[in-house]
C-alpha positions in Angstrom: 80.4 100.9 100.4 82.0 100.5 97.3 80.5 100.9 93.8 82.3 98.9 90.9 82.0 100.4 87.3 84.1 99.9 83.9 85.1 103.3 82.2 87.8 105.3 80.0 91.1 106.7 81.4 93.3 109.2 79.6 96.1 110.6 80.7 98.3 113.3 79.1 101.7 114.3 80.7 105.4 115.1 79.6 105.5 111.1 79.4 103.1 111.0 76.2 99.5 110.5 76.2 97.9 106.8 77.7 94.2 105.9 76.8 92.9 102.2 77.9 89.4 100.5 79.6 89.4 100.6 83.1 87.9 99.0 86.1 86.9 101.7 88.5 86.1 101.2 92.7 83.5 103.9 93.3 83.4 105.4 97.2 82.4 108.7 98.8 85.8 110.4 99.2 87.9 107.5 96.8 88.1 106.5 93.6 90.0 103.7 92.4 91.0 103.3 88.9 92.5 99.9 87.8 94.4 99.5 84.2 96.9 97.7 81.9 99.7 100.0 80.7 98.9 100.2 77.0 102.9 100.8 76.3 105.2 98.0 75.0 108.6 98.7 76.9 106.2 98.3 80.6 105.7 94.6 79.9 102.8 93.1 81.7 102.5 96.2 83.9 99.1 96.7 85.8 98.3 100.4 87.3 96.1 101.9 90.0 95.5 105.4 90.8 93.8 105.7 93.9 91.9 109.2 94.0 91.2 110.8 97.2 88.8 113.2 96.6 88.4 115.4 99.6 89.4 118.7 101.2 92.7 117.6 101.2 92.9 115.6 97.9 95.6 113.1 97.0 95.8 111.4 93.9 98.4 107.9 94.4 99.8 106.1 91.8 101.2 102.3 92.1 102.9 100.1 89.5 102.5 95.9 89.7 104.6 94.2 87.1 107.9 94.4 84.6 107.8 97.9 85.9 106.6 99.1 89.3 106.4 101.9 91.0 104.6 103.5 93.9 104.4 107.7 94.6 101.9 110.0 95.8 100.6 113.8 94.4 99.4 115.7 97.7 98.7 119.1 96.9 101.3 121.7 98.6 103.2 118.5 99.9 106.5 116.6 99.4 106.8 112.6 99.3 108.6 109.7 98.6 108.4 107.0 96.1 110.4 105.1 93.7 110.3 103.3 90.9 111.7 99.8 90.4 112.9 98.0 87.1 114.9 94.8 86.4 118.1 97.2 86.5 117.2 98.5 90.3 115.3 100.7 92.2 115.5 104.8 91.6 114.0 106.6 94.2 111.7 109.7 93.2 110.9 112.6 95.4 107.4 115.0 94.6 106.9 118.2 95.3 103.2 118.9 94.3 102.3 122.9 93.6 98.9 122.7 92.7 96.2 119.2 92.7 92.9 119.7 91.4 90.1 116.8 91.4 86.7 117.4 89.9 84.0 114.8 90.1 80.4 113.9 89.1 78.3 110.8 88.0 79.4 110.5 85.1 83.3 111.1 85.0 86.2 112.4 86.8 88.7 114.8 86.3 92.5 116.2 87.6 95.1 118.1 86.8 98.2 117.9 88.7 101.2 120.3 88.6 104.4 118.9 90.2 108.1 118.3 89.9 109.8 114.8 90.6 113.2 114.3 91.5 114.9 111.2 90.8 117.9 109.9 93.0 117.9 113.5 93.9 119.7 114.7 90.7 117.2 115.2 88.0 114.5 117.2 88.4 111.2 117.4 85.9 108.2 119.2 86.0 105.5 117.5 85.4 102.0 118.7 84.2 99.7 115.8 84.1 96.1 115.7 83.4 93.9 113.0 84.7 90.6 112.0 82.8 88.4 109.2 83.7 84.7 108.7 82.1 82.6 106.4 83.3 80.5 103.8 81.7 76.6 105.0 81.7 75.2 101.8 82.9 74.8 101.9 86.5 77.4 99.3 88.5 77.0 97.2 91.2 77.6 97.7 95.0 80.6 96.0 96.8 
């Protein structure tokens, strides 16, 4: 059973700061957050972040639109993903060093420390903090 709510997502990383209104689906061990990317250089792009809140936490990020991408952060693991731009595809390897997810009835917080290698040439250290605040009004069940 999934609970549908609305709220706000805030993401702080090396790429900058994002804040957007979000639709949220909550399950017992999974939270799915959907929002429209506010950056104009991404055009009309919808992002979905899936948080797996368990003994082996993970965060999967999927974007669809002018810019598309799919990659995942899994604690102490390397995963493969991609970015798809109008100019072509860029392969990404994600090496997640630390991943912590905390969740209450009112919010979810995630902290990720990872390295992302783009097309096997450029490695970027990432420190990402994600904050999801749920509206206090009860959601509805699906």
